[in-house]
C-alpha positions as CSV (number, residue, x, y, z in Angstrom):
1,X,29.4,-50.3,11.6
2,X,30.7,-50.3,8.7
3,X,28.2,-50.9,6.3
4,X,26.3,-48.2,7.8
5,X,29.4,-46.2,7.7
6,X,29.7,-46.9,4.1
7,X,26.1,-46.9,3.4
8,X,26.0,-42.9,4.7
9,X,29.1,-42.3,2.3
10,X,27.1,-43.2,-0.7
11,X,24.1,-41.1,0.6
12,X,26.3,-38.1,0.8
13,X,28.0,-38.9,-1.9
14,X,25.0,-39.0,-4.2
15,X,23.6,-36.1,-2.8
16,X,26.7,-33.7,-3.7
17,X,26.3,-35.1,-7.3
18,X,22.8,-34.0,-7.7
19,X,23.8,-30.7,-6.3
20,X,26.7,-30.4,-9.0
21,X,24.3,-31.1,-11.1
22,X,21.4,-28.7,-10.6
23,X,24.1,-26.0,-10.4
24,X,25.7,-27.0,-13.7
25,X,22.5,-27.2,-15.2
26,X,21.5,-23.8,-14.0
27,X,24.6,-22.5,-15.0
28,X,24.0,-23.9,-18.4
29,X,20.7,-21.9,-18.6
30,X,22.7,-18.9,-17.8
31,X,24.9,-19.1,-20.4
32,X,22.6,-20.2,-22.8
33,X,20.0,-17.5,-22.4
34,X,23.3,-14.9,-22.3
35,X,23.9,-16.2,-25.8
36,X,20.3,-15.9,-27.1
37,X,19.8,-12.5,-25.5
38,X,23.5,-11.4,-27.3
39,X,22.5,-13.0,-30.8
40,X,18.8,-11.1,-30.8
41,X,20.2,-7.6,-29.9
42,X,23.3,-8.0,-32.8
43,X,20.1,-9.5,-35.1
44,X,18.0,-6.4,-34.1
45,X,20.8,-3.6,-35.0
46,X,20.9,-4.8,-38.6
47,X,17.4,-6.0,-39.2
48,X,15.4,-3.9,-42.0
49,X,11.8,-3.4,-41.6
50,X,10.0,-5.7,-43.5
51,X,6.8,-4.8,-46.0
52,X,4.3,-4.1,-43.3
53,X,6.3,-1.7,-41.2
54,X,7.2,0.4,-44.2
55,X,3.9,1.1,-45.4
56,X,2.5,1.5,-41.8
57,X,5.3,4.0,-41.6
58,X,5.0,5.3,-44.6
59,X,0.8,6.2,-43.6
60,X,2.0,7.1,-40.3
61,X,4.4,10.2,-41.6
62,X,1.5,11.1,-44.3
63,X,-0.3,11.3,-41.7
64,X,1.9,13.7,-39.4
């Protein structure tokens, strides 16, 4: 009887551990995604246009 109860307790603990690890992994992915989007937003605000973008803009400006 005690062995069965102990086994069930171990199984429940392992299930809870797996759920906890899945939740923390999902939170980590969400935090990483947010940080990447935040950094991309900041870097895009200060990004200078490349030479190809400048040439295309000049061509389009002259054409209009």
